[in-house]
N, C-alpha and C positions, 0 to 999 in steps of 0.2 A: 502493499499500500504507499502511495507516494508520499502522503501526510505523515506516517508514522516513520518512514525514511529521513526525510528532512527534520524532523523533531530529536533523530538521534544522531545528527550530522554533527562533526564536531563545530565548535563555535567558528572557529576561522574559516571553515568552508560555508557555513551561515551568511557571515559576514560578505565574503566573496559574491556569495549569490545575490544579496541584496542590493551591492554595489552594481553588480551587472544590470540586474533590472531597474534600477535607479539612471545608469546610463540610459538604457533605452526610453525612459520615462523623458529623461532631459532632450534627447532628440526627437521624441514625438511631440512633446511639448512646444518646441522651437518650430517644426515642421508645421504643426497646427497654427502657431501664430504668424507665420509667414503665408499659409493659405487663406487666413481670415482676413487678413490685412491686405493681400495682392491678389488672391485669386490664381487659379492654374497658369494664366499667361505672365501675369506678374511674378509668379514665383520663378519659373524659368529665365526670368529676366535677372533675378537675383540668386541664380543659381551659386554663383561663385561665393558670394556674400555667405549665403546659406551654409556652404562648405566650411567656411573659414570658422562661423559661430559654433558650427557641430565640434569643431576643435576647442575652440576658446572656452563656451559654456561648461564642458564636464571639467575641464582645468581649474576653473572657479567654484563652480557648485559643489563637487564633491569635496575638496578638502575642507570646505566649511562646514558640509554635511557631518564629517567627520570630527571635526573640531567640537563642534555643539552637541555632539554623543548621540547623533541618531542612529549609529549602528550598536552601540552600546544595549539599546532597550531592547528585551526580549518581546519579540513580535504578537507571542500569544498573550503577553502579560500587558502590552501597552495601555495606556490610558489617555485621560483628556489632557494631561501635559506634554504629549508628543504633537498637538497641536500649535501649542506655542511654539516650540520647538522648530518644527515645520516653517512657521510662519517667519520667525526669524532668520531662517535658514534662505528662505525664498527672498526676503526683502535684502540680505547682506548679497545675495548672488546677482540680484537684477544691477543692484548699486556696482558691484564688482564689474559686471558686463557694459555697463553704460560707460564707466571710467575708462575702461580697457580700449573701446571703440572708439573712444573720443582719443586717446592718446596714442592709438594706431593710425587714425586718421581714415578710419574706416566709415563711410556714408550708410548709416543704418535709418529707415523710417523710424521716426521717435515712438510710435506707438507697438513698435514689435516687440522690446525688451518688456514693456507693461503686460502686454497680451501674454508673453511669454511666462512672466511671473505668477499671473491668475491662474494658467493652464498648469503651471508645473505645482503651485498649492494646493489646487484640487486634487492633482493626480497622485502627488506622494501621500495626500491625506488617505484618499479613497484606497489607494493600496495598502497603506498600513492597516486601516480597521478592516479592509476585506480580508488581508490575511490573517489578522487574529482571529476573527470569527471563524475563517475557512480552519485553521489548524486547531482551534477549540473544539472541531467536530460537526459546525455545522456546513450543508449542503450548498455547492455553489448556486445553485439555481434560487435556493432561499436568498442569499446573499444579494445576488443582482435583482431578482425582484422585487423583495421586501424588505431592503436595506434598513429602515426605519422601525422593523416590528420582528428582529431577528429573536427576541424572546416570545414568539406567540407560543399557544399552547401546541401547535401541531409540531414544530422544530424542536421544541423541548422533550416532547414524548419520549424520545429516541436516547435521552441522556439524562442519567442520575435521579435520585429518589426525591420526589417534591417534599419539600419542606415547608415549614411555616418558620420565620424569622422573628421570634418574639423580641421586641424591641425596635421602634420605627427611628430611633436618633442614629446618631452619628456614627454609632459603632454598628449599628444594624445595616446602615448604608454602605458603611466599608465593607462589611461583611458581605451584603449581596454583590457588591462590585468587583470582590474577589472570587466568590463562587461562580460567578457569570464567565468566568476566564475558564474554570476546570469542568470536570466531567462527573462527579462523584454525586455533588448535591445539585437539585434543582429548585432554587427559591421561588414560591408561587404566589404568597400572600406576606404582608406583615400582620404580626399580633401586638396590641398595645394598649394600655389601661387607661391612656391619656384621650380623654372624648375631645379634644382639640385635633388630635391627630385622626380619629376615627372617620372613614370615608373617604379620605384624600388617598392620592397616587403617588407613591415614593419609587423611584427608579421602576416605574412602569408595573410597580405592584401596587394592588388596592390593601388599605390597612384597614383589618377588623378589630373590632373590640375583642380580648382574650376570652370573654363569655360564649363568643362563637366557635372557640375550638372544637366543642365536641360536636357541633353539628358538620364542621369542615372535615371532620376524622370520620364521621360517621357517613358521609358521601364519598370516601376515598379521596378527596380531594388532597389531603396530605397524611403522610407517612410517617413524619418525625418534626420534633421541633429542635429548633437551635436557638440556645440563650445567646442574646446580644447584649448582655447588661452588665460588662465587667465594673461598672462602678455603684452598683445597686447595693443598698442596705441588706446588711446580713438578715433582718428580721422579714424584711420584702422579698428578700430571694427564698427563703424558706418558705414563706406562704404560697409562693407562686409555684415551686416543685412541688407541695404539697396538694396544690390543685392538680397538677398535670400528671401526678403521681395515679389520680385515680382513673384515667383515661386510657392505661396500658398501653402509652404508646413510647417510643423511644425519644428520649431526651438527652440532647447532646449540648456542651457550652463551648464558646469557643474562647481561643488565647485572649490575654489582656492585649488592648489594641497598641498600647506602647510596644510591646514586643512584635507584634503583628507587622506594624508600620515600620520599624526599625530593620525588617529582615529577619531578625533571631528565631522567631517562629512563622512555619509556613501555614497555610491553609490545610495541608494535611495535618496539622496537630489538632484539629478540631477534635474533640475527645469527649468519650462519655461523661455525663454529671456524676462527680466526685459525692461519695457518700457524705463525706464532712460537709459539701453544701447542706444537707439537711439536718445532719448532727451538730455542726459547728454552732459557736457563737459569735455574738458582735466581739470583734478585737478589743483589746484595751490598750490605750496609748502605752507604747513602751517608755523607759525612761531613758533618754539617750546618755546620760551620765554613765548609769549601770551596765549598758552596754558597751560603752567605750572603754570603762576602766581597767580591764585587763586585756584588751585586744589592741585599742588606737596605737599605732606608732611602736608595738611591741611586735616581739617574734612568738608566735602561736604553733603550738603543735596539736593534732588530733590522731588520736590512736583510733582503730578503727573505722579510718576517714572512708570507708567505701560503701560503709552500711547505709540504713536509713536514717538515723541520727544523726552520726558521724559525717554523713555527705551534706547533709542541712546544715550541719553546724558550719562546715566549711563554706558554703554558698553565703551564710550571714557574715564569717567571720571576715571574708575577702571584701564583703562591702563596706566593711567599719574599718579599713584603710590599715590594717596590720602593715606592720614592717615586713616581716615574710610569714609564710604560712607552710608548715612541713605538715604532709600528709601522709599517714604513715598506717599501713595495712598488710597483712600477712597474704592478702589474697592479690595475684597479681592481675587477673581480669577486673576488679573492683577497683584496684588502684589506678590502673590505666584510664576505666570510665571516669572516676572522679577528677582524675589529672584533665583530662581533655576537657571536661565540661567548665572546670576552675580556670582553664588557659581562655576558652573561648568566652567566659564571663569576663574576664580581665580585659580581653582584648575588645568587645563591644562596649564595657563600661568606661574604659578608659583609667581602669585601676592601675596603680603603681605598686606593686610589692613583690617580693622574690617568691616563687612558688616552687617547692623541692617536692618531690615523691620518692618517698622511702618505702621499700619493700621490705619488711623483718616482722619478726614476731616479739609480742609483750613477755614471753618466756624466754627470751634472750637480752639478759641485762646487760652484757657487754654491747649490744647493739643499741639499746636504748640510750644507755649512758655517752655514746660516741655521737648519737645525732643531738643529744641534749647540747652537749659541749661545743660540737662544731657549728651548731646554729644558735647558740647563747639563748636557749629558749627560756621565755619569762613565764609562759602559761601554757600548762597541759589541760584538755578536755580528753578524759579517759572514757571512751565510747566501746573500747574492744572488748567484747564479751559474748559467750554463749547463751542466748535467750530464749531458745524453743523448748518448752518445758519438757514434753516427751523424749527428745532427741538426748537432752541432757540425762534425762532417768535412765535412757538405755545406755548412757556413756559417760558414768560417774567420774571416772578418773579423770577424762578431758575438759567436763565441767569443772572440777577441782582445780586442774592446772592453769586453765585459762582465767576463770573468772576470780579465783583466790590470789592464786601465785602469781598472775599475769598482773592484777592490781597491785600487790605486793612489791613486784620486781620494778613495775614502773612507778610506784610512788618511792620506792628507795631510790632508784635512779635519778629522782626528781631532788631528793635531799641531797645525794652527792654531787648534782650539778648544778644546785642551787637554783632552783626553779623557784618563782615567787608563788604562782598560782596553781592549784591543783582541781581539777572539778571532776568528780566520779558520777558518771551517768548510771543511777541506780532504778530501781523498778518497786512498783508496789506488791511484788510476789516476793519480795524481803521480809513483807510483814506476818508475822505467824505463818511462817512457811509450811507447805505440805509437799512439798518437792524439792529434790537437791538444786535445782537451779536458783530457786528462792533463797536455798541456805548457803549457797555460796556468796550470793550477792548480800546479803546481810553480813556475812564472814568478813568480806572484804569492806563494808561499811565501817565495822568494829576495829579491824586494822587501821584504817585511816582516822578513826577518832583516838585509837590508843596512840598515833603516831602526834598527834595534835596537843595530846597532853605532856609531852616529852620536848624539852628544848635540846637535849641530845639523846640520840638513838643508837644501840647495840644493833646493828644490822642483822637480817637472817641471812645465810650463805654469804658474807661479805668478801669472801675471796673471789664470787663471781663480779664484782664491781671494784676489783683491785684493792681493798679494803682488808686490813689484817684482823683476824680474831681479836675481840674483846676490844676494836679500837672505835670509840665513839663517833659518831658524824654529826655535827650542828644543823639542827633542824632550822631552817628559814622558808620552810615553805606553808602556805595556808592551805589547808585541805578542807574541801567542801564536798559535800553530797548532795543531789538532788534526785529526788524519789519521785515518779509519775508512772501511770498505766500504760495503757496500750495508745500506739500511735496509728492513724488512719493509713494502709498502705504500706506500712511497714513490710521488710521480708520476713517477719514473724506473722503478720496479721493476716486474719481471715478474709479482708477485703479481695485480695489477689486471688486466692482458691475462688471464693465464691464466684468472682466475674469469669474467671476460666470454667468455672461448672457451668454457670449459665449460658455460655457460649457455646457448650457442648451439648446442651440441651436438658442438663440436670441429669441426675438429682443434685441439688443443695445440700451439703451435709452439715450438721449441726449437732454437737455431742449432746446437748440436753435442752428440754425446753424452756427451763428456768434459768439456764447459764447467763450470767450479767458480765459486762466489762464496763471501765471506765474508758472514755476512748476521746483522743486530742488529736489535731492535726499537726504534722510533721512539722510545718513552719512554724505555729504555735510552741511547741514544745520545746524546740530550739531557742526561739526567742527568750523562751522564760528561763531557760537551762543558762542562757549567758547573763542574763540579770541576777537570777539568784547565786551563780558562782560568784558575782563580785560583792555580794553582800557580808557572807561569813567572816567571822572575827578568828576561826579556826575551830574545825572538829564539828561544824554545823550541819544538821540534815534537815534539808529544805523539802518540803511538799509542795506541789503544784495543785492548784485547783483545777480538778478534771472533770466538775460538772457535774450532770446526773448521770448514774450508770444506765447501760442500754442493754436490752436483752437482744442475744445473738440472733435469736430466731426472728425476732421483729427487723433488725438490720437487714436479713436475708430475705425478708418480704419486701423491704423499702427496693433492694437492689433488683429483685425480680420484676417489681412494677416500673422501675424508672427504664427497664431494659426494653419494655414493651411487652412483658409477658404477661400471663395471669397465672397464679400460683394452683396448684392442683392439689387437692385435697379432698376431704368425704364430702363436703359440702359442694365441692366443684370437680367431679371426678372427670370432667371434659378440660381440665386447665392444662397450661403448657408445662409448667416445670414445677416439682414435687421437692419439698424439704423432707429431708430424712434425718432420724435423730438415731448417732451411733453409739451413744453412750460416753461416760466420761473418761478420758484418759489416765493413765499413771501419772499421780501427783497434781491431777488439774482439780482445782476448787470450783464451786458455782460460782462463786463471788470472790472480790478482791478487797484488800483495804490498804490504805495508804499510812497509818499510824498505829503503831506499836501499844502504846499507852493512852493515858488522858491528855497528856501536856504538850499542847500546841498554841504557840504563839505568832501573833499577826506580825508582818512586815511592812515597810512602806509600799510595798505593791499588794494591789487588792488580792491578786491571783496567787502568790506566794507565802507559805506560811512556813513557821520556825518549828520543829519537833524537838522536843526536850526528852532525848532518850538516854538511857544507861550506856556508858562507855565501858570496856574492858582494860586490865591490865597488858601493858603489851608483852612482858615476859610471858604470863599466863599464855596468851594467845600463840607465842612461838612454840609451847610445849605442845597445843592443840595441833597445831599445822604439821609438827614431826610426825605426830602420831597418825593424822590422817596420811600424810603421804608414805608414812610407812605400810600404812594398811592398804592403799590402792597397789603398791606396788607389789603386794602379793595377791592382789585381786580379791582381797577380803573386804568387799563393799558392805557389808553387813556391820562390820564393825566401823569403818569409816561413817557410815551413817549414824552409827551410835554416838560416836565422838563429835559430830555435827550438833546432834541433840543435845549434848551436853553444854556447848559452847554458842549455841545460837537461840535465843529465847523465842520460845512458842512454836520452835521448828517439831513439829510431829507428822512423821510421814504416815499416809493415808493408804498405802500400797505396798504389796511385798517387793522383793527385789526384781528388777526385770532387767539388769545390765546384762549386756551381751556376752561378757566376760567373766561372769559370776560363776566361780567355780565351786565343787563340793569340796568339805573338810579334806578328804584325801588327795584331791588334785592340789588344794591350796598347801599341802605338807610336801609335795612333790616341788612345786614351785620354788618354794623356800629352800629345799636341798639343793636344788639344780642353782640356785643364786648364791647360796653359801660355798657352793664347789667353785663356781665361776669366779667368785671374788677371794677365794683363799690365797693366800701368798705363799709362794713354790718354796 
């Protein structure tokens, strides 16, 4: 197909083709000007002059067109601005031809340059717009016969889903303009709640009141709704989504207009409505002093930088004008992805900071310390952790090594490297945990609380940091912990799972009809973490206000309806997607808490609270850690859990051991004997 081949050609070839056709247009315009002014007989009298102008006019017109960027524009996406470019090009070309013929002493009828200019202006314009619509998929006969009604119903039936644009303001108009150049969506009407807009025609589409949407859907005039209200208040947005949800029609949202106009996002980035738009809340104004205190002009390091929270912390830290940002992760893929994203953000936003991507593990103390010293780190946000409850329950040793030892080693490296601020990203599952993941996170909190109570610390495994045994390290680091619940769309969240199950036609799996969780959007959580991390005096545990808990089953129903499907249940056996209950997994609670005791204090921020919780002695904790490490070395996970029960307040395992490497007593003895044999001195 010619159209597809042209679109797939390299950019250089496309420009050469455009230049060739413009050369033909210049000659055709010049010939038409001569013919209109002189007729056939007169044309042959001025034939020599015509041939000379055929050489002169491209020499003047084409360089001017190139200089004004006429060939930089992508024909499929040209807009009204190209008309101004063509007008300026034509005026300068005509002026250049008149001056050149005067200098050369050529006798040219005065009206010919002006006729040439008018014809050239028309032909350049019509060629651009004709090419735009043809490359966008319209038939040539429609472009030639109905140039002012390209968007009529007949020509649009063959491309894209018929969609209603909710919002007839500036954002909606720009969205329609962008969609008209594509293939996937076909905007047919506008919806708006503003009575002043209802009944008007915008971009060739009639504006209906939003209450008419059920009627439009019923008549199959609209298959989908695109929200074009990027600046709408949170409460109003939630109200609109609740109304749309009842129609069982797919609802999607557009990128923010700033990103769309700047080119950072493409129209292909139109996406499904985030469930956070339904569960989210009105944002609270951030405290700029708290945001900047530990970041602005400083060297910042984020561990677990490729994860959900870690990557969002990196985005926000970059915008707060840090001096340098070290992104640290053990996953090569995650590290590459976040590095590319931050690098693009840096270029598009004109930010000036050093970006360093480091591949490494938080269980490698030497690597941590080398990085901290090399880049003179001032602040560490420690987001590296294993957070998936069932996976950690099946892999206890790795949960201990990553969540407890990883935090311990990073904190000790921070003290040795004289890092000023250390912020631990914790979880609501650390409160009266019923699973190993929550217990390891609470143990990590206790380690940092213990460090905060000491001016000098006798490190655990000091030789790994180049420190002698029994040599104390001065503690100049302020340790802060921030505890919150689930974030919407994170790697361990149910949201991506539900979305994939809905795309596959179901069923959507929920563990229990009554299971509830707290939810917060990733950007809000990261912003509050940064502010909370600036508040503490040392050893503080901060809680984020998570709002009201949400039933996971209700969450699934919202997502099914907003995807345009009907829930299949006993009341509606003809529905599309069923919700199936699979039972609680090992270590999983019906509900989560944020506070261990009853002591909680307010802070200057309305969504951040300070927990008054007991701390443990560092030397006592070291003995507990050594016992846990010894237990998991021999795969004695029963004992490892028992030790954590003794050290973690409220830890009550609610399931049998399910670790994949849990061994019988006889096998454990064999492991112990083998270990002793391998380590015996010759």
